[in-house]
N, C-alpha and C positions, 0 to 999 in steps of 0.2 A: 118906220119902213117909209115914211113919204120921199126921204133921200135917196132910197136902193131903189134895183131894178133887180131883179130877181127871173134871170129867164135858166133854160132848161139844156144839157148835153143830153141826145138821144144816141143809145148805143143798140143798134139793134144790124144784121147781117148783111143785106141784100141793101143797094142803090133804092132800088124800089117803094120799097116797106120806108124808109126813112123820107123820103119824096112826101109820102102819105102821112106821116108821122108828123112830117112841118106842117101838111093842114090843119090836121088835127091841130096840134098845137097852135096855131094861128086861131080856128074855131074857138078853141077852148079862153083863150083871151092869155095865152103866154105873148110876151114882150119880143122873146128873142131866145132862136135857138142856135145854142155852138155844138159844132161837130171835130170831133180827132180825124187824125189823119195817119193811119198805122196799116194796117194791113188789107187794108179797104173797107167800106169804099171808100171812095175818094171827096175829101169834102169839097172840095171848089168844082169838082164834076156835078156833084148832086147839087150842090145850091143855084149851079146855071140850070139844071133844071126844075128846081124850086122857083127861082124867081116867077119864073113862067107863069108858074099856076098859083103863084098867092101876091097879097095887094098890101100886107100893111106889119107883118111878122121881121123884123129882124135878122137878121143871119151874120154868124162871126165863126171863126175860126180858130180853136183854139189844141192846138197850133196845127201848123202847114210845117211840116219837116226843112228845112235849108241846106242839108248837106244834100240830098239824091238832086235838086230843083236847082234852077239859073234862073237867077233874080228877074231876069228880062224873060223869061217865059210866066213865070209867077207874077209880075207885074200884067201881062200883057190877058191874063185871065182876069183878075183883080177887076181890069178896065172892063171887060166886056158883063161880068153880074154886076157892078156897079149902073152900066146901063142898060140891064132887065132890070134891077131893085134899083132904083136911083133913093137913094138916104139910108138902106137898109143894111148897107154891106159892112165888114169890120174885117178885118184881116188879119189874123193873130200867126205867128214868123215865132219859130224859136229852133234851137239845134238839137232837140231829141238828146239821147244819151246816147254815150262812147257801145255801151252791152249790143242797141239796136241798130246805128246806122254801121259799126264795124261788121257785124256779125250779119247785117238783114242786106246792106248794100252792098259792103263790100269796101269802104270808102275812108279813110282813117280819119278819125276825130278826131281834128288838131285845131288850138288855138278857140274853142266855140263862142266864147263871147266878141274875140274880134272877127270872126267869121260873120257873125250873127248881126253886127256892125256894119259892114262894110252892107250886107245884103237888106238892111231895112235902108242906108243911102240911096243904093241904084232905084231900089223897090220907088224910093217917093219922089225921085228924082226923073224915073221913064211916068211918072203918077201923074206927075204937073205940066207933061202937055210937051214941055222941054226937050230939047237935046240935051240929050245925056252922057256927058263924056267922062269917065271913072276908069282914075289909074289908082288900084288898089296890092293891098299883099294878096287876098285872095279871090279877087275879079277885076278884068279888065272890060268895060263896057262901052260902047261907043253906040248909043241908037234911040230912033227917037220911036215913039208910037204913035199910030194915027190919029189918038186922040187919048189924052188924059183922062182923069175922074174924081170925086172927093172923094178918098176911101181911109179913115182913121185907118193905120198899123199900132195894133199892142205888141208885146213880147211878152213867151213866156219867160218869167220869173221865179227862180226856188232860194236859191240861196242872195247875200248882200250883192255879191257881183254883179247878177242879172241884176236887182231891183235897181239899185244906179245906174245899170245901161237903159232900163228900160226907163226913169226919170228925164239921162241925157238926151233918148233919140225917137222915143214914141211915145205913142197919145195913150197908153195903158202898161201898165205893168199885169198880164195873166196867170192866177198861180194854179197848181193843183194840189189836193191835199193838205194845206198848209194849216197848221190851227189857228185856229183864231187869235190867242195872245200873241204868237209868233210873228201872225200879220202886222200886229200892232205895236210892237216892241223893236222887230227886224225893219220888215219890209219898210212899212211908210216914211223911218228916217232915212232906208237906203234910198227910196224915191225922190228923198227930199232932198239927199246929198248931190244926186244926182239931177238932179233938177237947177240945183243952184249954180252947182260948177257951170252949166250950160245955159245960166242966165233965164231960167225960162219956169213956166210957174209948173206948180211938182201937179204930173197926171194919173192919171185916174189908176184906181187898185180896185183889179177885178179878180173877188176872190171865188172859189172852188170848195163843195162838198158834195157829198152822195145823199142820196133820198128814199130811204126804204121805209113804206108806208105799212108797216105790221108791227106787230109784238110778239109775233111768234119767232124765239130763238132759232129755231131748224132755218126756217125761211131766211130772217138775216145771212145764219152761218152762212148756208147754199148762198147767198148773191153774197157776200165776202170771196167765198172759192170761186164765184165767178167772174167775178167781176173786177176784183181788189188784190189775185193774188200774185202776183210780182212784185211789188211797187216795195217791199221790205228789204228786197233783195237787190235791190238799186242802190249803190252807195250815195250820190247824191239824197236820196230822199233819207235814207239811214242816217246821213249826217244833217240835214234839213231837223228831223222828228229829236235827234240828240240835242241840235242847238234850239229848239222848241223845249226842252225840260223832258225829253220821254228816251234816255238814253240805250232802255229797252230795246230802241229800232234794230239797233248793231246787231241783232241776235239775225236778224231776216226774219223776222216774222210778224206777225198783231199782234199785239198788247189789247187786251180789253179798255187800257185808256188809250190810245192810238185812235184804237175803234173808235169810241166816243168822240176822240175832238175832231172827226171827221165826217160822221155818217150820221148824219138825224135819221132818227129812226123811230119810233113806235105808229101812239094813234093820230089821226093829224092834227088834234091840238097839241097835243106831246110836240109834233116834227112842228109846230107852229112858234111854240116858247122856244124851242131851239133855235129854228130860224132868227126868231128876234134877239137871242141871245148872240148868237155867231156874228151877228149884223152890227152890232152894238159895241163890243169887243173887239173884234176887229178892224172897226173905220174903215170899212171897205166901200165904196161908194156903188157899185154891181157885185151880183152874188151869181156864177152859173152852180145850178144842181143836178147834177148828175141823174137821171133817174134809172135806181137799183131795180130791175127789173124780180121779183119775186112771187111763190106761188105758182101754183097750176094753168093759171089764165095768166099769159101774159101780157095778150093782147088788153086784158081787162085794165090789168095792172099798170098798162103804161096811160091808158085812156083814164083812170086814177086819180096818177100822177099830175097829168097836162090839166085835169080842172081842178086839182088843187093848188098850182103856183098860178094858174091865169085866174085863180079867187082874189091873191093876192096885190097882185097889180092894178 
């Protein structure tokens, strides 16, 4: 475990509750908290608030969807958070999915990897503190920030093309619900190919799995129904799981095998063994554990999970 850092993703419905949870995670010894940005809360806004009330914990977005945002605005937000929390912020960017972007925002989801490539290029140029003059297919930006910032940029990756792009243009690939053998056999080689094409070292691989500290099958199923209902219905996830050796994913529901691959559940000791196995098999440098809040007392479940992760690092 010495070569891997284990952070957490916290899923709670309100911004104030997440800011409080980030403080609790820092007190518990968790090195990094990651937040998604879906229907809310907004990760960049929350991290701006948390930056002022924490001192050491790292904060990362996994991810900020790019289609509904402009790279100049995201670069401004990232630079501000970096000023409030120097050396503690990682910007994760990704295109999300067609079903989300088109249904929620009414924006055409076209050429997602090309869109993401340009987005990253613009944000990097702006964060350098220099004048950014960019003319691309998706963005035309002529601007300069009042101040730049040292902010690592990682991008979401699910299929091999996105891992290759991460190898070319980012400081890391952040995955979501990819089985460990798939990361070893597909993700890492694709990262290597992308990095070699750009003449740079392979960036890091940040894996992701869910953590459910419970032996109760009913609690686990409740957690799956609440936190993971839609992923098997998304075509990109179906094809990723199929490529990983789980063709049943195309049926649109979770199989027991799929859940075992990406949800660490059981006693504290059982989850530790499953985590060690995942890290060793995947070859990742970091892992995000999404905390699946199970049982009647959600606050107690969150505190228990934070302390469990804190003791690992």
